[in-house]
N, CA, C and O atoms as CSV, one atom per row, in Angstrom:
chain,resi,resn,atom,element,x,y,z
A,1,UNK,N,N,66.305,94.319,130.814
A,1,UNK,CA,C,67.501,94.112,131.616
A,1,UNK,C,C,68.507,95.189,131.246
A,1,UNK,O,O,68.791,95.412,130.069
A,2,UNK,N,N,69.036,95.846,132.250
A,2,UNK,CA,C,70.034,96.880,132.034
A,2,UNK,C,C,71.443,96.317,132.133
A,2,UNK,O,O,71.643,95.148,132.462
A,3,UNK,N,N,72.421,97.180,131.838
A,3,UNK,CA,C,73.819,96.760,131.883
A,3,UNK,C,C,74.241,96.332,133.285
A,3,UNK,O,O,74.953,95.341,133.451
A,4,UNK,N,N,73.803,97.076,134.280
A,4,UNK,CA,C,74.184,96.750,135.660
A,4,UNK,C,C,73.659,95.374,136.057
A,4,UNK,O,O,74.361,94.601,136.709
A,5,UNK,N,N,72.432,95.073,135.663
A,5,UNK,CA,C,71.852,93.769,135.989
A,5,UNK,C,C,72.593,92.647,135.251
A,5,UNK,O,O,72.804,91.564,135.797
A,6,UNK,N,N,72.979,92.924,134.014
A,6,UNK,CA,C,73.748,91.934,133.242
A,6,UNK,C,C,75.096,91.669,133.906
A,6,UNK,O,O,75.514,90.517,134.023
A,7,UNK,N,N,75.766,92.712,134.333
A,7,UNK,CA,C,77.070,92.570,135.004
A,7,UNK,C,C,76.913,91.758,136.282
A,7,UNK,O,O,77.738,90.891,136.571
A,8,UNK,N,N,75.864,92.030,137.048
A,8,UNK,CA,C,75.623,91.277,138.287
A,8,UNK,C,C,75.450,89.791,138.010
A,8,UNK,O,O,75.892,88.956,138.799
A,9,UNK,N,N,74.814,89.458,136.901
A,9,UNK,CA,C,74.597,88.046,136.569
A,9,UNK,C,C,75.870,87.392,136.033
A,9,UNK,O,O,76.063,86.186,136.187
A,10,UNK,N,N,76.736,88.184,135.405
A,10,UNK,CA,C,77.979,87.648,134.845
A,10,UNK,C,C,79.053,87.415,135.905
A,10,UNK,O,O,79.815,86.452,135.815
A,11,UNK,N,N,79.116,88.280,136.899
A,11,UNK,CA,C,80.196,88.230,137.889
A,11,UNK,C,C,80.364,86.883,138.578
A,11,UNK,O,O,81.500,86.429,138.719
A,12,UNK,N,N,79.295,86.216,139.017
A,12,UNK,CA,C,79.512,84.944,139.726
A,12,UNK,C,C,79.834,83.756,138.804
A,12,UNK,O,O,80.205,82.687,139.287
A,13,UNK,N,N,79.697,83.932,137.508
A,13,UNK,CA,C,79.942,82.821,136.586
A,13,UNK,C,C,81.428,82.497,136.500
A,13,UNK,O,O,82.265,83.391,136.625
A,14,UNK,N,N,81.765,81.210,136.285
A,14,UNK,CA,C,83.174,80.856,136.052
A,14,UNK,C,C,83.664,81.476,134.739
A,14,UNK,O,O,82.869,81.831,133.869
A,15,UNK,N,N,84.973,81.596,134.619
A,15,UNK,CA,C,85.571,82.236,133.436
A,15,UNK,C,C,85.123,81.594,132.133
A,15,UNK,O,O,84.835,82.303,131.169
A,16,UNK,N,N,85.056,80.256,132.081
A,16,UNK,CA,C,84.690,79.596,130.820
A,16,UNK,C,C,83.253,79.915,130.413
A,16,UNK,O,O,82.953,79.982,129.221
A,17,UNK,N,N,82.362,80.113,131.385
A,17,UNK,CA,C,80.973,80.479,131.086
A,17,UNK,C,C,80.883,81.933,130.629
A,17,UNK,O,O,80.093,82.261,129.743
A,18,UNK,N,N,81.692,82.804,131.235
A,18,UNK,CA,C,81.731,84.199,130.781
A,18,UNK,C,C,82.253,84.272,129.352
A,18,UNK,O,O,81.777,85.072,128.546
A,19,UNK,N,N,83.233,83.432,129.046
A,19,UNK,CA,C,83.758,83.379,127.685
A,19,UNK,C,C,82.673,82.967,126.704
A,19,UNK,O,O,82.576,83.523,125.610
A,20,UNK,N,N,81.858,81.997,127.094
A,20,UNK,CA,C,80.732,81.579,126.238
A,20,UNK,C,C,79.776,82.739,126.001
A,20,UNK,O,O,79.304,82.939,124.882
A,21,UNK,N,N,79.490,83.499,127.045
A,21,UNK,CA,C,78.588,84.642,126.904
A,21,UNK,C,C,79.183,85.658,125.942
A,21,UNK,O,O,78.479,86.157,125.063
A,22,UNK,N,N,80.470,85.974,126.092
A,22,UNK,CA,C,81.111,86.942,125.205
A,22,UNK,C,C,81.137,86.444,123.765
A,22,UNK,O,O,80.926,87.225,122.837
A,23,UNK,N,N,81.394,85.151,123.571
A,23,UNK,CA,C,81.365,84.582,122.219
A,23,UNK,C,C,79.981,84.719,121.596
A,23,UNK,O,O,79.850,85.034,120.414
A,24,UNK,N,N,78.949,84.478,122.407
A,24,UNK,CA,C,77.585,84.597,121.905
A,24,UNK,C,C,77.257,86.046,121.550
A,24,UNK,O,O,76.598,86.313,120.545
A,25,UNK,N,N,77.723,86.976,122.380
A,25,UNK,CA,C,77.499,88.393,122.091
A,25,UNK,C,C,78.210,88.781,120.794
A,25,UNK,O,O,77.653,89.519,119.981
A,26,UNK,N,N,79.437,88.290,120.596
A,26,UNK,CA,C,80.151,88.553,119.340
A,26,UNK,C,C,79.379,88.000,118.150
A,26,UNK,O,O,79.278,88.654,117.112
A,27,UNK,N,N,78.836,86.799,118.300
A,27,UNK,CA,C,78.038,86.184,117.238
A,27,UNK,C,C,76.821,87.056,116.915
A,27,UNK,O,O,76.541,87.332,115.748
A,28,UNK,N,N,76.104,87.485,117.949
A,28,UNK,CA,C,74.926,88.319,117.719
A,28,UNK,C,C,75.293,89.644,117.058
A,28,UNK,O,O,74.590,90.112,116.162
A,29,UNK,N,N,76.392,90.246,117.501
A,29,UNK,CA,C,76.827,91.517,116.913
A,29,UNK,C,C,77.174,91.342,115.444
A,29,UNK,O,O,76.814,92.183,114.620
A,30,UNK,N,N,77.866,90.262,115.104
A,30,UNK,CA,C,78.225,90.018,113.708
A,30,UNK,C,C,76.981,89.743,112.870
A,30,UNK,O,O,76.870,90.210,111.736
A,31,UNK,N,N,76.063,88.993,113.428
A,31,UNK,CA,C,74.823,88.678,112.710
A,31,UNK,C,C,74.001,89.943,112.484
A,31,UNK,O,O,73.452,90.143,111.401
A,32,UNK,N,N,73.917,90.791,113.497
A,32,UNK,CA,C,73.182,92.036,113.372
A,32,UNK,C,C,73.859,92.953,112.350
A,32,UNK,O,O,73.183,93.597,111.549
A,33,UNK,N,N,75.197,93.011,112.379
A,33,UNK,CA,C,75.936,93.856,111.440
A,33,UNK,C,C,75.724,93.391,110.008
A,33,UNK,O,O,75.613,94.216,109.102
A,34,UNK,N,N,75.665,92.071,109.790
A,34,UNK,CA,C,75.474,91.571,108.420
A,34,UNK,C,C,74.088,91.904,107.903
A,34,UNK,O,O,73.904,92.080,106.699
A,35,UNK,N,N,73.109,91.992,108.798
A,35,UNK,CA,C,71.760,92.370,108.377
A,35,UNK,C,C,71.679,93.853,108.045
A,35,UNK,O,O,70.878,94.266,107.207
A,36,UNK,N,N,72.498,94.638,108.696
A,36,UNK,CA,C,72.466,96.085,108.460
A,36,UNK,C,C,73.212,96.469,107.200
A,36,UNK,O,O,72.890,97.492,106.596
A,37,UNK,N,N,74.204,95.683,106.775
A,37,UNK,CA,C,75.021,96.063,105.618
A,37,UNK,C,C,74.383,95.665,104.306
A,37,UNK,O,O,74.847,96.101,103.253
A,38,UNK,N,N,73.348,94.862,104.324
A,38,UNK,CA,C,72.687,94.492,103.076
A,38,UNK,C,C,72.889,93.032,102.754
A,38,UNK,O,O,73.814,92.387,103.247
A,39,UNK,N,N,72.027,92.535,101.939
A,39,UNK,CA,C,72.081,91.131,101.550
A,39,UNK,C,C,73.149,90.917,100.489
A,39,UNK,O,O,73.640,91.868,99.882
A,40,UNK,N,N,73.500,89.659,100.274
A,40,UNK,CA,C,74.532,89.309,99.297
A,40,UNK,C,C,74.142,89.785,97.905
A,40,UNK,O,O,75.004,90.210,97.136
A,41,UNK,N,N,72.849,89.722,97.567
A,41,UNK,CA,C,72.440,90.122,96.219
A,41,UNK,C,C,72.521,91.636,96.012
A,41,UNK,O,O,72.271,92.124,94.910
A,42,UNK,N,N,72.866,92.375,97.056
A,42,UNK,CA,C,73.024,93.814,96.929
A,42,UNK,C,C,74.492,94.222,96.807
A,42,UNK,O,O,74.800,95.413,96.773
A,43,UNK,N,N,75.390,93.252,96.743
A,43,UNK,CA,C,76.805,93.549,96.592
A,43,UNK,C,C,77.070,94.060,95.188
A,43,UNK,O,O,76.378,93.693,94.238
A,44,UNK,N,N,78.077,94.911,95.068
A,44,UNK,CA,C,78.516,95.302,93.731
A,44,UNK,C,C,79.322,94.161,93.139
A,44,UNK,O,O,79.767,93.269,93.862
A,45,UNK,N,N,79.510,94.185,91.840
A,45,UNK,CA,C,80.315,93.143,91.200
A,45,UNK,C,C,81.723,93.119,91.767
A,45,UNK,O,O,82.300,92.047,91.947
A,46,UNK,N,N,82.280,94.282,92.051
A,46,UNK,CA,C,83.643,94.371,92.582
A,46,UNK,C,C,83.717,93.771,93.983
A,46,UNK,O,O,84.655,93.036,94.292
A,47,UNK,N,N,82.728,94.081,94.842
A,47,UNK,CA,C,82.706,93.526,96.192
A,47,UNK,C,C,82.618,92.002,96.150
A,47,UNK,O,O,83.306,91.307,96.898
A,48,UNK,N,N,81.769,91.500,95.271
A,48,UNK,CA,C,81.621,90.054,95.165
A,48,UNK,C,C,82.901,89.405,94.640
A,48,UNK,O,O,83.315,88.356,95.134
A,49,UNK,N,N,83.525,90.025,93.641
A,49,UNK,CA,C,84.767,89.488,93.082
A,49,UNK,C,C,85.869,89.467,94.147
A,49,UNK,O,O,86.627,88.501,94.234
A,50,UNK,N,N,85.957,90.529,94.958
A,50,UNK,CA,C,86.962,90.570,96.027
A,50,UNK,C,C,86.716,89.466,97.052
A,50,UNK,O,O,87.651,88.784,97.473
A,51,UNK,N,N,85.452,89.291,97.452
A,51,UNK,CA,C,85.118,88.246,98.417
A,51,UNK,C,C,85.431,86.863,97.846
A,51,UNK,O,O,85.980,86.011,98.544
A,52,UNK,N,N,85.083,86.640,96.581
A,52,UNK,CA,C,85.333,85.344,95.955
A,52,UNK,C,C,86.829,85.044,95.886
A,52,UNK,O,O,87.250,83.914,96.132
A,53,UNK,N,N,87.622,86.046,95.555
A,53,UNK,CA,C,89.075,85.849,95.487
A,53,UNK,C,C,89.651,85.567,96.865
A,53,UNK,O,O,90.530,84.717,97.002
A,54,UNK,N,N,89.175,86.261,97.880
A,54,UNK,CA,C,89.645,86.007,99.251
A,54,UNK,C,C,89.323,84.577,99.665
A,54,UNK,O,O,90.152,83.908,100.283
A,55,UNK,N,N,88.137,84.108,99.332
A,55,UNK,CA,C,87.757,82.746,99.696
A,55,UNK,C,C,88.577,81.721,98.913
A,55,UNK,O,O,88.974,80.695,99.464
A,56,UNK,N,N,88.830,81.991,97.645
A,56,UNK,CA,C,89.602,81.056,96.822
A,56,UNK,C,C,91.054,80.970,97.285
A,56,UNK,O,O,91.668,79.906,97.200
A,57,UNK,N,N,91.603,82.070,97.770
A,57,UNK,CA,C,93.017,82.117,98.137
A,57,UNK,C,C,93.275,81.803,99.606
A,57,UNK,O,O,94.431,81.690,100.014
A,58,UNK,N,N,92.212,81.660,100.417
A,58,UNK,CA,C,92.430,81.454,101.849
A,58,UNK,C,C,93.186,80.149,102.094
A,58,UNK,O,O,92.895,79.119,101.487
A,59,UNK,N,N,94.145,80.220,102.983
A,59,UNK,CA,C,94.929,79.053,103.346
A,59,UNK,C,C,96.083,78.747,102.413
A,59,UNK,O,O,96.886,77.861,102.706
A,60,UNK,N,N,96.188,79.448,101.307
A,60,UNK,CA,C,97.253,79.147,100.350
A,60,UNK,C,C,98.627,79.582,100.851
A,60,UNK,O,O,99.647,79.056,100.406
A,61,UNK,N,N,98.655,80.539,101.772
A,61,UNK,CA,C,99.942,80.993,102.314
A,61,UNK,C,C,100.663,79.872,103.042
A,61,UNK,O,O,101.893,79.835,103.072
A,62,UNK,N,N,99.896,78.955,103.630
A,62,UNK,CA,C,100.492,77.875,104.399
A,62,UNK,C,C,100.866,76.665,103.535
A,62,UNK,O,O,101.580,75.774,103.994
A,63,UNK,N,N,100.386,76.631,102.285
A,63,UNK,CA,C,100.669,75.487,101.414
A,63,UNK,C,C,102.139,75.480,101.001
A,63,UNK,O,O,102.661,76.500,100.551
A,64,UNK,N,N,102.806,74.339,101.150
A,64,UNK,CA,C,104.209,74.276,100.726
A,64,UNK,C,C,104.299,74.206,99.203
A,64,UNK,O,O,103.415,73.659,98.543
A,65,UNK,N,N,105.364,74.758,98.661
A,65,UNK,CA,C,105.615,74.662,97.220
A,65,UNK,C,C,106.241,73.295,96.970
A,65,UNK,O,O,107.328,73.011,97.472
A,66,UNK,N,N,105.565,72.446,96.198
A,66,UNK,CA,C,106.062,71.091,95.998
A,66,UNK,C,C,106.596,70.856,94.588
A,66,UNK,O,O,107.115,69.780,94.290
A,67,UNK,N,N,106.467,71.869,93.713
A,67,UNK,CA,C,106.971,71.739,92.349
A,67,UNK,C,C,108.012,72.810,92.102
A,67,UNK,O,O,107.914,73.924,92.615
A,68,UNK,N,N,109.013,72.457,91.306
A,68,UNK,CA,C,110.053,73.404,90.940
A,68,UNK,C,C,110.236,73.432,89.436
A,68,UNK,O,O,109.478,72.796,88.704
A,69,UNK,N,N,111.238,74.166,88.970
A,69,UNK,CA,C,111.506,74.267,87.535
A,69,UNK,C,C,111.833,72.909,86.914
A,69,UNK,O,O,111.540,72.686,85.740
A,70,UNK,N,N,112.426,72.014,87.671
A,70,UNK,CA,C,112.793,70.692,87.140
A,70,UNK,C,C,111.561,69.865,86.802
A,70,UNK,O,O,111.660,68.903,86.040
A,71,UNK,N,N,110.410,70.216,87.348
A,71,UNK,CA,C,109.184,69.472,87.078
A,71,UNK,C,C,108.485,69.909,85.793
A,71,UNK,O,O,107.527,69.261,85.370
A,72,UNK,N,N,108.942,70.998,85.162
A,72,UNK,CA,C,108.296,71.494,83.942
A,72,UNK,C,C,108.602,70.581,82.766
A,72,UNK,O,O,109.733,70.120,82.616
A,73,UNK,N,N,107.609,70.319,81.938
A,73,UNK,CA,C,107.797,69.539,80.722
A,73,UNK,C,C,108.138,70.460,79.547
A,73,UNK,O,O,108.930,70.089,78.681
A,74,UNK,N,N,107.558,71.634,79.514
A,74,UNK,CA,C,107.797,72.606,78.445
A,74,UNK,C,C,108.044,73.963,79.062
A,74,UNK,O,O,107.544,74.281,80.141
A,75,UNK,N,N,108.824,74.753,78.355
A,75,UNK,CA,C,109.061,76.140,78.771
A,75,UNK,C,C,108.609,77.046,77.651
A,75,UNK,O,O,108.949,76.825,76.488
A,76,UNK,N,N,107.839,78.073,77.997
A,76,UNK,CA,C,107.370,79.065,77.030
A,76,UNK,C,C,108.319,80.247,77.066
A,76,UNK,O,O,108.772,80.684,78.124
A,77,UNK,N,N,108.600,80.745,75.886
A,77,UNK,CA,C,109.526,81.879,75.823
A,77,UNK,C,C,108.819,83.115,75.357
A,77,UNK,O,O,109.437,84.173,75.242
């Protein structure tokens, strides 16, 4: 199937179905890219440490600060 034939098949589809197709293409592209960059066991220690830190810290920007200085029991000098 060529690009022109793919476009012909996409054109009559409703927008939500075209969106599904594009999402699937993005998924395939990401999956193919991950296979080309190497397996996890081929990461350097630094790459793995960076990925682990990103995963550990994800979502923390949105967390509210619920403790203040008044909550400390001891202060180190």
